[in-house]
LUMDOTI-587192 format. One line per 2 residues: number of its first residue (from 0); their letters; for each residue x, y, z of C-alpha. Coordinates in steps of 0.001 Angstrom, whole numbers, padded with zeros to 6 digits, always signed. Layout:
NUM	A	X:Y:Z | ...
This chain:
0	MS	+000000:+000000:+000000 | +001436:+003439:-000943
2	NN	+001837:+006239:+001581 | -001080:+008150:+000019
4	NL	-003370:+005134:+000177 | -002201:+004424:+003693
6	EN	-003003:+007987:+004716 | -006478:+007794:+003158
8	EF	-007101:+004440:+004815 | -006407:+005862:+008255
10	SS	-007864:+009331:+007918 | -011244:+007949:+006785
12	SA	-011382:+005227:+009434 | -013030:+005482:+012820
14	KH	-012445:+001788:+013464 | -009597:+000104:+015289
16	KS	-006659:-000558:+012962 | -003570:-002319:+014270
18	LG	-000054:-002178:+012906 | -000754:-005549:+011363
20	SL	+001790:-008243:+010622 | +005470:-007597:+010040
22	EN	+006444:-007298:+006366 | +010147:-006439:+006495
24	WS	+012832:-004983:+008728 | +016462:-003882:+008660
26	KT	+019118:-003224:+011238 | +020010:+000374:+012110
28	EN	+022946:+001785:+014045 | +021159:+001430:+017407
30	GI	+018325:-000986:+016681 | +015972:-001864:+013849
32	FG	+013502:-000182:+011493 | +010656:-001988:+009788
34	KT	+007352:-001971:+007946 | +004131:-003704:+008843
36	EN	+000867:-004102:+006932 | -000456:-000792:+008207
38	GY	+002496:+001296:+009311 | +006124:+001578:+010291
40	FQ	+008079:+000946:+013465 | +011481:+001706:+014913
42	IT	+013209:+000101:+017891 | +016143:+002008:+019407
44	IC	+018460:+000717:+022102 | +019201:+003844:+024147
46	NE	+021369:+001984:+026665 | +021424:-001378:+028413
48	NV	+018411:-000338:+030566 | +016280:+001608:+028081
50	IR	+014601:+000573:+024826 | +012609:+003026:+022726
52	VQ	+009583:+001863:+020718 | +008173:+004070:+017955
54	AS	+005323:+003389:+015553 | +003708:+005570:+012917
56	KY	+001347:+005439:+009987 | +004038:+007179:+007970
58	QK	+007596:+006297:+007090 | +008984:+009505:+008577
60	IT	+008750:+009314:+012366 | +008968:+012636:+014264
62	SN	+010003:+013326:+017853 | +009125:+015697:+020693
64	PY	+012013:+018216:+020766 | +011584:+019210:+024405
66	SI	+011762:+016340:+026854 | +014610:+013984:+025976
68	IP	+018255:+014882:+026548 | +020321:+013855:+023489
70	ND	+022608:+010887:+024137 | +025404:+009746:+021860
72	SE	+026083:+006432:+023609 | +026625:+003284:+021554
74	PE	+025199:+000460:+023662 | +026018:-003164:+022994
76	FS	+023123:-005395:+021964 | +022410:-008478:+019919
78	II	+019649:-009312:+017421 | +018435:-012843:+016765
80	ES	+015691:-013677:+014260 | +013839:-016974:+014289
82	KD	+010773:-018150:+012410 | +008179:-015876:+014000
84	II	+010066:-013507:+016277 | +012976:-011078:+016597
86	SI	+014833:-010866:+019914 | +016874:-007781:+020790
88	TT	+018989:-008217:+023912 | +021207:-006005:+026080
90	SE	+023022:-006971:+029264 | +019972:-005998:+031349
92	IS	+016815:-006478:+029272 | +015522:-008051:+026115
94	LT	+012678:-007286:+023737 | +010905:-009928:+021705
96	LT	+008929:-008777:+018654 | +006249:-011161:+017480
98	FS	+005576:-010996:+013722 | +001831:-011629:+013631
100	PF	+000263:-009798:+015283 | +003095:-007325:+015772
102	TC	+003573:-007091:+019535 | +006325:-006410:+022074
104	TF	+007313:-008425:+025143 | +010014:-007217:+027531
106	FD	+012058:-009561:+029725 | +014645:-009018:+032447
108	KN	+018082:-010605:+032098 | +016837:-013743:+033885
110	GN	+014041:-014290:+031375 | +011169:-013049:+033548
112	VL	+008370:-011237:+031741 | +008306:-007601:+032825
114	NQ	+005787:-006173:+030385 | +003841:-007594:+027452
116	DD	+001585:-006175:+024769 | -001975:-007367:+024541
118	PL	-002532:-009019:+021115 | -004214:-005750:+020070
120	GI	-000737:-004184:+020330 | -000196:-000728:+018878
122	SW	-003144:+000549:+016888 | -005164:+003537:+015737
124	IG	-008739:+004738:+015760 | -008635:+007614:+013306
126	TE	-005778:+009792:+014538 | -005859:+008353:+018071
128	VT	-002878:+006083:+018693 | -002869:+003498:+021502
130	CY	-000629:+000828:+022976 | -002494:-001968:+024764
132	KK	-000618:-003863:+027477 | -001388:-006995:+029464
134	VQ	-001670:-006544:+033212 | +000617:-008880:+035150
136	KD	-000605:-010715:+038243 | -001290:-008257:+041111
138	EK	+000411:-005502:+039130 | +000500:-002065:+040722
140	FI	+000924:+001218:+038858 | +002468:+004306:+040426
142	GL	+003714:+007697:+039253 | +002233:+009783:+036435
144	GE	+003248:+013022:+038115 | +000681:+015498:+039379
146	KT	-002297:+013169:+039646 | -004826:+012900:+042437
148	GN	-006068:+009572:+043744 | -004333:+006645:+045365
150	LN	-000657:+005744:+045312 | -001584:+002583:+043406
152	RA	-003388:+003762:+040284 | -004705:+000337:+039274
154	GQ	-008342:+000470:+038225 | -008254:+004180:+037404
156	AY	-007764:+006280:+034265 | -006079:+009665:+033895
158	IN	-005893:+012425:+031287 | -002798:+014481:+030455
160	WN	-004020:+017911:+029429 | -002629:+020866:+031388
162	TD	-005582:+022566:+033034 | -006126:+025623:+035207
164	YF	-008300:+024147:+037948 | -009065:+026494:+040824
166	AY	-009982:+024694:+044068 | -009813:+021268:+042425
168	GT	-011278:+018297:+044220 | -009042:+015661:+045763
170	GD	-010061:+013191:+043059 | -010274:+015551:+040093
172	DP	-008277:+015159:+036885 | -006567:+016604:+034891
174	LY	-004637:+019276:+036797 | -001906:+021740:+035859
176	MS	+000953:+019472:+034863 | +001377:+016421:+032610
178	IP	+004127:+013844:+033077 | +003286:+010705:+031044
180	FY	+005637:+008409:+032975 | +004519:+005521:+035154
182	LG	+006066:+002546:+036910 | +004666:-000961:+036920
184	IH	+005402:-003253:+039880 | +004612:-006966:+040123
186	EN	+006066:-010162:+041543 | +008638:-010555:+038724
188	GA	+010066:-007059:+039069 | +009447:-003472:+038053
190	YG	+009748:-001249:+034998 | +008989:+002277:+033825
192	VY	+007269:+003552:+030696 | +007623:+007106:+029447
194	FD	+005166:+007974:+026642 | +006830:+010834:+024741
196	NT	+003827:+012396:+023047 | +002741:+015962:+023873
198	HK	-000864:+015704:+022654 | -003724:+015091:+025068
200	SV	-003186:+011561:+026295 | -004929:+008954:+028435
202	FN	-003482:+006343:+030768 | -006039:+003687:+031629
204	FG	-004821:+001255:+034288 | -007844:-001020:+034057
206	AS	-010791:+001359:+034428 | -013930:-000166:+032854
208	TN	-012002:-003143:+031490 | -010464:-006321:+032863
210	RF	-008549:-007209:+029686 | -005663:-004696:+029502
212	MY	-004214:-001356:+030476 | -003353:+001148:+027795
214	FS	-001894:+004552:+027066 | -003123:+006581:+024120
216	SE	-002879:+009998:+022530 | -005423:+011832:+020419
218	DG	-002826:+012368:+017681 | +000839:+012010:+016875
220	EM	+002939:+008876:+017015 | +003383:+006027:+019415
222	DY	+006730:+006814:+021014 | +007586:+005284:+024350
224	YF	+010689:+004395:+026349 | +010727:+001143:+028285
226	IH	+013017:+001320:+031330 | +014153:-001472:+033621
228	DQ	+016712:-001701:+036401 | +017129:-003661:+039616
230	DI	+015016:-001383:+041819 | +012512:+001467:+041644
232	GA	+015045:+004155:+042527 | +017357:+003053:+039722
234	II	+014451:+003139:+037237 | +013568:+006708:+038279
236	SK	+017216:+007650:+037952 | +017336:+006175:+034425
238	YS	+014188:+008122:+033532 | +015942:+011264:+034814
240	DL	+018911:+010446:+032611 | +016484:+010634:+029689
242	TG	+014561:+013783:+030632 | +017187:+015630:+032639
244	KM	+017844:+016340:+036285 | +017054:+019234:+038567
246	QL	+019813:+021810:+038757 | +021111:+022428:+042270
248	PP	+018945:+025318:+043513 | +020142:+028234:+045629
250	LW	+020224:+027439:+049336 | +017786:+030240:+050170
252	SL	+015050:+028543:+048155 | +015077:+025655:+050656
254	GF	+014129:+027947:+053519 | +010602:+028970:+054491
256	QQ	+008713:+030974:+051866 | +005723:+033208:+052568
258	CR	+003198:+034158:+049899 | -000250:+035708:+049687
260	YS	-002490:+036804:+046889 | -001450:+039579:+047514
262	YY	+000801:+041487:+049921 | +000423:+045227:+049203
264	PE	+001188:+048081:+049534 | +004912:+048097:+050282
266	SE	+004288:+049046:+053926 | +002487:+045728:+054414
268	VK	+005413:+043857:+052890 | +007834:+045615:+055253
270	TL	+005612:+044822:+058217 | +005454:+041183:+057179
272	AQ	+009229:+040920:+057018 | +009724:+042687:+060340
274	TF	+007137:+040479:+062044 | +009029:+037331:+061060
276	RD	+012175:+038767:+062611 | +010436:+040171:+065718
278	KD	+008732:+036867:+066411 | +011918:+034863:+065844
280	IP	+010343:+032782:+063065 | +012926:+031911:+060389
282	AD	+012048:+032795:+056793 | +013918:+033484:+053561
284	VI	+011428:+034413:+050854 | +008563:+036847:+050363
286	YL	+006469:+036653:+047190 | +004866:+039507:+045308
288	DI	+001674:+038285:+043628 | -000264:+039999:+040844
290	HH	-001118:+043156:+042810 | +002491:+044324:+042602
292	ME	+001854:+045122:+038941 | +000249:+048092:+037242
294	EY	-003113:+046799:+035977 | -001711:+043246:+036197
296	KV	+000762:+043908:+033375 | +003934:+041842:+033567
298	FT	+007221:+043816:+033705 | +005605:+046644:+035654
300	FD	+005256:+047776:+039269 | +002194:+049612:+040519
302	GI	+003474:+053128:+041105 | +001033:+053788:+043955
304	KF	+001301:+050507:+045886 | +005038:+050148:+045174
306	PD	+006459:+053606:+044431 | +010102:+052567:+044898
308	PK	+010457:+048792:+044403 | +014248:+048920:+044267
310	SL	+014394:+050564:+047677 | +011820:+048111:+049081
312	IK	+013744:+045073:+047877 | +016992:+046514:+049228
314	HL	+015272:+046944:+052598 | +014018:+043351:+052545
316	KS	+017488:+042070:+051679 | +018873:+043934:+054697
318	KG	+016490:+041811:+056772 | +017694:+038599:+055117
320	FR	+014777:+038171:+052694 | +014773:+037259:+049016
322	VV	+011971:+038452:+046734 | +010165:+036304:+044183
324	VI	+007760:+037939:+041709 | +004949:+036373:+039738
326	MD	+005111:+036394:+035939 | +001992:+035537:+033941
328	PG	+002252:+034883:+030195 | -000677:+037081:+029144
330	IK	+000571:+040361:+027591 | -002140:+043033:+027710
332	AD	-003194:+044002:+024187 | -002550:+047705:+024751
334	EN	-000962:+049872:+022059 | +000601:+051991:+024818
336	YK	+002260:+048999:+026478 | +005811:+048495:+025259
338	PY	+006059:+044671:+025732 | +002903:+044267:+023637
340	LE	+004203:+046495:+020854 | +007555:+044693:+020832
342	GK	+005999:+041237:+020731 | +003518:+042230:+018047
344	SS	+006059:+043883:+015767 | +008470:+040940:+016082
346	GL	+005800:+038271:+015529 | +006385:+036640:+018920
348	FV	+002754:+035949:+019860 | +000595:+032901:+019226
350	KY	-001512:+033315:+016056 | -004525:+031963:+014230
352	PD	-003851:+030015:+010993 | -004567:+033132:+008918
354	GE	-001876:+035084:+010761 | -004180:+037101:+013022
356	EY	-002995:+037412:+016626 | -004763:+035175:+019115
358	QG	-006106:+036929:+022196 | -007664:+035560:+025363
360	QV	-008879:+037221:+028530 | -006798:+036968:+031692
362	WP	-006102:+039321:+034630 | -005122:+042381:+032508
364	GW	-008091:+041937:+030137 | -007625:+040850:+026527
366	CA	-004115:+039516:+026154 | -001744:+038162:+023544
368	FP	+000346:+035142:+024469 | +004079:+034862:+023821
370	DF	+004937:+031728:+021847 | +007484:+030165:+024193
372	TN	+007973:+027290:+021728 | +009881:+029832:+019619
374	EK	+013519:+030439:+020555 | +013228:+034100:+019526
376	TR	+010409:+034567:+022022 | +012349:+032946:+024841
378	KW	+015327:+035220:+024183 | +013065:+038280:+024117
380	WA	+011479:+037254:+027429 | +014949:+036786:+028934
382	EK	+015871:+040306:+027891 | +012640:+041767:+029316
384	ME	+013436:+040216:+032708 | +016097:+042918:+033143
386	FY	+013212:+045008:+034506 | +013006:+042771:+037570
388	TE	+016662:+041993:+038075 | +017491:+045701:+037980
390	AG	+015074:+046107:+040885 | +016855:+043328:+042788
392	VD	+014335:+040500:+042340 | +015816:+037090:+043176
394	GF	+013344:+034517:+041853 | +010490:+034060:+039407
396	WT	+007094:+032434:+039733 | +005526:+031438:+036405
398	DM	+001781:+031132:+036905 | -001259:+030826:+034607
400	NE	+001029:+029079:+032117 | -001157:+026140:+031055
402	PA	-001915:+028643:+029364 | -004980:+029764:+031336
404	SW	-007636:+032192:+030170 | -011180:+032999:+031204
406	GQ	-013557:+030544:+029631 | -011022:+027715:+029950
408	FT	-011438:+026625:+026352 | -008516:+027709:+024209
410	PN	-009272:+027126:+020476 | -007321:+024170:+019140
412	LI	-006562:+025761:+015776 | -004204:+028433:+017105
414	EF	-000620:+027841:+016010 | +002755:+027609:+017726
416	DF	+006269:+027597:+016294 | +007339:+024392:+018106
418	EG	+010993:+024921:+017156 | +010090:+025461:+013516
420	EE	+007628:+022589:+013086 | +004544:+024898:+013282
422	VS	+001843:+022962:+015101 | -001592:+023526:+016585
424	HR	-002581:+024066:+020209 | -003377:+020343:+020434
426	KA	+000310:+019475:+020229 | +001792:+022535:+021944
428	RN	-000407:+023097:+025007 | +001156:+020520:+027298
430	VY	+004677:+021906:+026781 | +003748:+025614:+026893
432	GM	+004202:+026030:+030649 | +007464:+024097:+030589
434	QM	+008820:+026374:+027878 | +007758:+029468:+029804
436	AR	+009632:+028081:+032835 | +012591:+027503:+030532
438	AA	+012434:+031111:+029338 | +012312:+032314:+032947
440	QE	+015290:+030182:+033943 | +017314:+031234:+030902
442	GS	+016356:+034832:+031563 | +017418:+034631:+035185
444	IF	+020823:+033269:+034164 | +021102:+035794:+031322
446	QN	+020537:+038648:+033768 | +022645:+037176:+036603
448	KN	+025205:+034878:+035035 | +026899:+033995:+038320
450	LR	+023776:+033225:+040368 | +021733:+030041:+040338
452	PF	+018152:+030722:+039310 | +015021:+029913:+041256
454	VL	+011923:+029423:+039128 | +008607:+028066:+040398
456	TR	+006068:+026844:+037850 | +002453:+025725:+037969
458	SG	+002406:+023984:+034598 | +004869:+021657:+032947
460	FA	+005629:+018442:+031085 | +008224:+015665:+031333
462	GV	+011601:+017349:+031736 | +010249:+020434:+033530
464	QR	+012546:+019555:+036457 | +015469:+020918:+034405
466	YA	+013998:+024413:+034600 | +011853:+024880:+037686
468	AA	+010441:+023722:+040969 | +006734:+022846:+040943
470	WT	+003829:+023456:+043257 | +000440:+021806:+043156
472	GD	-001682:+024816:+042306 | -004814:+026248:+043880
474	NV	-005523:+023776:+046645 | -008153:+024112:+049369
476	AT	-007868:+024551:+053129 | -009205:+021134:+054150
478	EE	-007753:+018089:+055874 | -008400:+016005:+052745
480	HM	-006495:+018468:+050546 | -003573:+018493:+052937
482	LA	-003189:+014722:+052645 | -003899:+014720:+048893
484	GV	-001137:+017300:+048496 | +001316:+014918:+050137
486	RL	+000441:+012246:+047553 | +000785:+014768:+044716
488	VN	+004276:+015775:+045829 | +005284:+012153:+046366
490	SL	+003973:+011250:+042908 | +005923:+014125:+041340
492	GL	+009013:+012703:+043043 | +008274:+009305:+041507
494	SG	+008123:+011084:+038151 | +011458:+012881:+038092
496	VP	+010425:+016173:+039778 | +012189:+016264:+043162
498	FA	+011708:+019974:+043958 | +007979:+020252:+044615
500	GF	+005535:+021396:+047258 | +002007:+022521:+048036
502	DV	+000470:+025703:+049409 | +000788:+025154:+053162
504	GG	-002465:+026114:+054873 | -004473:+025884:+051660
506	FA	-004905:+028573:+049016 | -008715:+028658:+048754
508	GE	-010814:+028826:+051893 | -009585:+029337:+055430
510	AT	-007680:+026871:+057549 | -008659:+026059:+061100
512	KS	-006038:+026432:+063810 | -005380:+022708:+063975
514	LY	-005247:+022309:+060196 | -002742:+025132:+059774
516	AR	-000497:+023849:+062570 | -000463:+020311:+061218
518	WM	+000051:+021448:+057633 | +003005:+023585:+058705
520	SI	+004617:+020606:+060447 | +004229:+018457:+057314
522	GA	+005522:+021316:+055149 | +008744:+021376:+057158
524	FT	+009423:+017891:+055742 | +008662:+018840:+052129
526	PL	+011126:+019949:+049410 | +009379:+023275:+048707
528	FR	+008225:+024854:+051978 | +005817:+027655:+051030
530	AH	+002700:+029005:+052723 | +000172:+030728:+050466
532	SM	-003358:+032083:+050880 | -005999:+033816:+048823
534	IN	-007388:+037328:+048664 | -010540:+038076:+050700
536	SN	-009575:+035497:+053316 | -008283:+035843:+056846
538	DA	-004585:+036360:+057411 | -002697:+033081:+057145
540	EP	+000789:+033713:+058470 | +002283:+031551:+061240
542	WA	+001215:+034052:+063919 | -002335:+034561:+062620
544	FG	-003901:+031620:+064445 | -003065:+032381:+068056
546	EE	-000127:+031790:+070359 | -000277:+027983:+070429
548	VE	-000219:+027604:+066650 | +002468:+030275:+066386
550	EI	+004753:+028306:+068706 | +004105:+025047:+066856
552	CR	+004919:+026748:+063550 | +008040:+028338:+065006
554	NY	+009187:+024949:+066313 | +008820:+023201:+062959
556	IK	+010234:+026036:+060889 | +013241:+026161:+063221
558	LR	+013634:+022393:+062916 | +013609:+022811:+059137
560	YK	+016450:+025321:+059343 | +018445:+023140:+061724
562	LL	+018082:+020293:+059214 | +019255:+022364:+056233
564	PT	+022698:+020682:+056146 | +020898:+017380:+055568
566	IY	+018316:+018820:+053167 | +020868:+020695:+051065
568	SK	+023090:+017609:+050855 | +020109:+015573:+049683
570	FY	+019275:+018206:+047067 | +022817:+017904:+045786
572	ES	+022470:+014120:+045538 | +019137:+014520:+043775
574	SQ	+020708:+016882:+041232 | +023110:+014040:+040451
576	NG	+020786:+011012:+040484 | +017297:+012425:+039914
578	LP	+015825:+010712:+042986 | +013140:+012437:+045058
580	IN	+013513:+014327:+048335 | +010066:+013067:+049359
582	SS	+010291:+009331:+048629 | +007113:+007300:+048482
584	LA	+007588:+004087:+050436 | +007012:+002312:+047112
586	IA	+010603:+003169:+046177 | +012266:+001355:+049079
588	YP	+009522:-001217:+049786 | +007765:-001887:+046449
590	QD	+006696:-005455:+047292 | +005209:-004585:+050698
592	AK	+001443:-004650:+050201 | +000803:-002581:+053330
594	IY	+002303:+000609:+051933 | -000344:+000773:+049190
596	QS	-003236:+000650:+051647 | -005162:+003894:+051981
598	AY	-004282:+004092:+055673 | -000538:+004197:+054921
600	QN	-000134:+005382:+051320 | +000609:+008964:+052432
602	QY	+003689:+007944:+054417 | +007044:+008785:+052887
604	LF	+010760:+009025:+053575 | +012149:+012549:+053714
606	CD	+015823:+012758:+052738 | +015963:+008928:+052871
608	TF	+016022:+009137:+056668 | +012810:+010421:+058229
610	LV	+009632:+008369:+057912 | +006879:+010991:+057944
612	AP	+003338:+009864:+058714 | +000989:+012718:+057732
614	VE	-002136:+012840:+059838 | -005097:+015166:+060160
616	GT	-004868:+017983:+062662 | -008078:+016754:+064275
618	KE	-006530:+013450:+065391 | -004636:+012862:+068602
620	IT	-003819:+009217:+067928 | -003211:+007441:+064637
622	KV	-002032:+004155:+063157 | +001357:+004100:+061472
624	YL	+002939:+001308:+059479 | +006652:+000810:+059987
626	PK	+008221:-001221:+057149 | +010840:-003855:+057883
628	GN	+013941:-002709:+059742 | +014568:-000784:+062928
630	WY	+013056:+002602:+063673 | +013298:+005312:+066306
632	NL	+010707:+007870:+067323 | +012385:+011138:+066333
634	YS	+011308:+013016:+069425 | +011648:+010395:+072179
636	DE	+014268:+007982:+070771 | +011897:+005087:+071471
638	FL	+013227:+002026:+069622 | +010711:+000204:+067419
640	TG	+010872:-002944:+065313 | +009462:-002623:+061804
642	GK	+007188:-004835:+059747 | +004118:-003963:+061798
644	EI	+001393:-001419:+062476 | +001554:+000662:+065615
646	YV	-000626:+003221:+067332 | +001061:+006576:+067826
648	DC	+000057:+009630:+069817 | -000084:+012652:+067535
650	PL	-000927:+015735:+069599 | -001003:+018891:+067525
652	NY	+002561:+019822:+068442 | +004038:+016457:+067348
654	LP	+003734:+015177:+063794 | +004572:+011443:+063766
656	VF	+008144:+011184:+062444 | +010499:+008219:+062769
658	VK	+014173:+007767:+061970 | +015363:+004707:+060099
660	GG	+017864:+002607:+062063 | +021403:+002984:+060776
662	SV	+020720:+006544:+059623 | +023239:+009340:+059732
664	FT	+022102:+012938:+059301 | +023421:+016403:+060120
666	MQ	+022081:+019544:+061779 | +023216:+023068:+062528
668	SD	+022441:+025713:+065137 | +019464:+028058:+065017
670	IS	+019499:+030666:+062246 | +016880:+033207:+061163
672	HT	+017598:+032865:+057435 | +020090:+031077:+055228
674	GE	+022276:+034160:+054936 | +022896:+034176:+058684
676	SH	+025949:+032416:+060116 | +025612:+029313:+062260
678	DQ	+027789:+028548:+065304 | +030298:+026507:+063228
680	VL	+029406:+023233:+064963 | +028122:+020424:+062739
682	RV	+025780:+018113:+064681 | +025921:+014552:+063375
684	HV	+023185:+012170:+064548 | +023796:+008415:+064276
686	YC	+021202:+005703:+065014 | +022239:+002245:+066177
688	SE	+021118:-000638:+063980 | +022162:-003876:+062380
690	QE	+021908:-002040:+059078 | +024719:+000065:+057673
692	GA	+024128:+003732:+056996 | +025802:+006574:+055152
694	FL	+025368:+010281:+054641 | +026961:+012503:+052016
696	QY	+028027:+015762:+053653 | +027940:+018481:+051007
698	ED	+028585:+022224:+051170 | +029225:+025021:+048692
700	DG	+028595:+028760:+048616 | +024856:+028144:+048214
702	ES	+024252:+030564:+045372 | +026794:+030539:+042523
704	FQ	+027853:+028072:+039839 | +031341:+027770:+041314
706	YL	+030484:+024300:+042613 | +030740:+023188:+038980
708	EN	+034398:+024263:+039151 | +035192:+021998:+042116
710	DY	+034403:+024726:+044683 | +032637:+022506:+047192
712	FK	+033249:+020403:+050284 | +032053:+016811:+050019
714	RE	+032689:+013720:+052084 | +030865:+010550:+053053
716	IS	+030064:+009823:+056679 | +029453:+006089:+057025
718	YS	+028265:+003898:+059878 | +029314:+000222:+060040
720	PK	+027646:-001856:+062778 | +029858:-004851:+062007
722	QM	+033047:-002867:+062509 | +031372:-000669:+065172
724	TL	+032719:+002446:+063472 | +031645:+005852:+062240
726	SF	+033964:+006998:+059481 | +034442:+010456:+058010
728	GP	+035862:+009723:+054574 | +038303:+011655:+052410
730	VE	+037236:+015135:+051368 | +036495:+016032:+047764
732	GK	+036536:+019593:+046448 | +038686:+022623:+047117
734	RK	+036326:+024415:+049502 | +036790:+024607:+053260
736	AS	+033920:+023409:+055420 | +031991:+026136:+057240
738	YK	+032106:+024034:+060429 | +035126:+024078:+062758
740	RI	+033805:+021459:+065175 | +031854:+018210:+064884
742	RV	+029516:+016945:+067578 | +028332:+013358:+067149
744	YL	+025105:+012352:+068924 | +024678:+008601:+069500
746	HG	+021104:+007289:+069496 | +020464:+003800:+070842
748	FQ	+024105:+002979:+071597 | +025357:+001590:+074937
750	TD	+029013:+002591:+074721 | +030562:+005038:+077197
752	VL	+034057:+005397:+075723 | +034987:+005795:+072078
754	SI	+038239:+005870:+070208 | +038939:+008683:+067749
756	EG	+041827:+007736:+065507 | +043096:+005412:+068246
758	KS	+042740:+007887:+071115 | +040160:+007098:+073804
760	QS	+037609:+009735:+074672 | +034774:+009582:+077188
762	LK	+031297:+010498:+076077 | +029412:+013493:+077394
764	KE	+025690:+013550:+078007 | +022925:+016124:+077697
766	DF	+019165:+016319:+077595 | +018221:+016877:+073962
768	AF	+014970:+017947:+072270 | +014312:+018335:+068547
770	LE	+011392:+020662:+069339 | +011110:+023208:+072123
772	KL	+008520:+022947:+074892 | +005352:+024923:+074230
774	SE	+004300:+027651:+076639 | +001383:+026773:+078884
776	FD	-000860:+029726:+078174 | -003814:+028218:+080014
778	PL	-002999:+027298:+083650 | -005559:+024500:+083734
780	PE	-003864:+021039:+083689 | -006034:+019635:+080881
782	HD	-004424:+022129:+078512 | -000876:+020956:+079184
784	HP	+001075:+020074:+076059 | +003213:+016953:+075893
786	FY	+006947:+017531:+075653 | +009475:+014955:+074447
788	EI	+013072:+015208:+075527 | +015778:+012600:+075085
790	KN	+017401:+012282:+078503 | +021156:+011832:+078831
792	LS	+021840:+011602:+075126 | +025481:+010680:+074593
794	FI	+027687:+012789:+072369 | +031312:+013375:+071521
796	EF	+032862:+016539:+070083 | +036116:+017129:+068202
798	DH	+037755:+019392:+065649 | +036533:+019215:+062086
800	SK	+039437:+018074:+059937 | +039813:+017511:+056233
802	EP	+041701:+014343:+057053 | +039724:+011085:+057261
804	IT	+038489:+010366:+060787 | +037404:+007005:+062213
806	IS	+035478:+006702:+065470 | +035483:+003138:+066778
808	GL	+033878:+001295:+069675 | +030226:+001908:+068751
810	F	+027884:-000700:+070213
């Protein structure tokens, strides 16, 4: 059948049409290319762990230019053809292609089936392309990025179509961001599938059918990457190799961030900053939402509300605050507005097919929309950002970038450059927000070449982690939303986006005292720690809910800042391996059925060390599941054996948090913001266990790119129960550590005397608390708050040396 006939056959058909039987194939440099009865296919071996499968109705197969990082590797593989099949094998996986019908089956290196096409295989209904897969016994499906619902997505279906969804429900779909990557887990192992198609797509994990699961797109080609490695973390890391890893963010962006829609005028912003300092509540970032602008026009300040923004920002910096401004894509269609005239005259806006400028209504009124899929537009946006950087702005918040407009129904015929391909809204929408985030990041670097950028985005696609942190949009101040937000952030972590968070306290509606306090405690153990609230609602700062809540918030925010040495080190590791900061328990314990239960699916590991059990603020006791291993209650040091459910007290001032046995983590002294100096003592906490543990201590200047030039301090601190040692390994990097002394706290150990490099040293003891005691504002006994303090905690202190140090005698 000729290409023309083939095209007519498909374009006129609304009936299922499979690839059909194999007709011929030939070997390519990294795989094979072939023809079937009804289309073409290409198999590419990306590396020993990743195989790409492409299928099209046409001989020329196109690719998404935005998500995949180019790779010039030449992996080793073998091809064997027999009577009815072709087998392509690497050292880790193999793919068997069946000739009739044309289907794919993936095996691990031991011959176990990991993933298998249904006989319906890859097929079309009109322009819709689908891949049907068999479901393995008891198979679980996790990931898919910013999706509501359960950790295990089996039995549900999801749509990828970036959507502005104010006050979304905890089961609603789709939301703001699309990441078409999922992981399958069953008794024979695990795998990942990334479907690299930017059109509206569907992932059906067995909703309304018991025959198969499938992923489909309304148009474009079938193009997916099959990924397998020995564990879930390694699969996520391989996916991040494909789509890119988060850049190491500036240290200040890991501190507490305060936002409201909106803080104005400038006197209110100054009061906000001063109140944080007066109340001794650490904070690093204040956001300026849309009311900082003149008539909501980007690249402007309201001259009445903010008459001297440069002076204001300088004042805030003197208090230790960074400023992040919102940037919306809509450019007001105003002939007196310079950015509009520039964009119009240079042809940088999205257009109708006849060349007329597309306009939609957003905050400023009728707006044109920059085409961020055009390199010229991104460069122009980067140049326009000089307006903010000249004023001293530190970070950028790209909002409304789905793109959103009133009416929520952007016409599909509008056209985008798409790096010269020229496509409709149907293909470009899902990557629009990601490309705006890219423009913001490139602009930030263009304006401040020596400073790491901080960009926060609402919308994105696979690979968005290269450009921005993400937050989960306009959530609601309810207990259910708080817990759903935890699952959203954990799912983003499963999907290659480590730097993510939610609006602490809820954006829409008003939090109760207990809800706000609990949400703040959970937020302290979240990569992005930002509180945000909506206009026409009560104040929602840490001190706005009374003295008790204020003290709880202060305690957890201070704990966050004390833990920054651990958090920053983990962010560095994540920038190298792509693994999440918030790790769903499915990563470390994928075969444990308990972790998928609704009662425990919200639990996660923070920085690989702290098991956080989110719980409603209304509860004072809850059930927690501790996976196999040894665990310690963070606050009391109570030793617990894993592999069982336990009941835990959870008064409002104590979020259930446990430390994994064998863990090593670091802390610092109290600071008010990340620009303030600590006391130069690094606190190292070690937890006795039969399991080994290690921690990568990492430091750099926290803001520049000099760490890429070896300007860092890095060493591994490892705990060996067999050798009864704690070892500080050799130092990498040319930077000096900011700590002059090391204090090692020993949790669960019995020893009284240790040896440091062969010299005996007696242990000291002190009463230690991770959280301070709350004030008893009400003298009545029934209002007393519990207080956990670890009595007589052993520690040892010594000079911090670049030379390797071994402490022995731990038991």
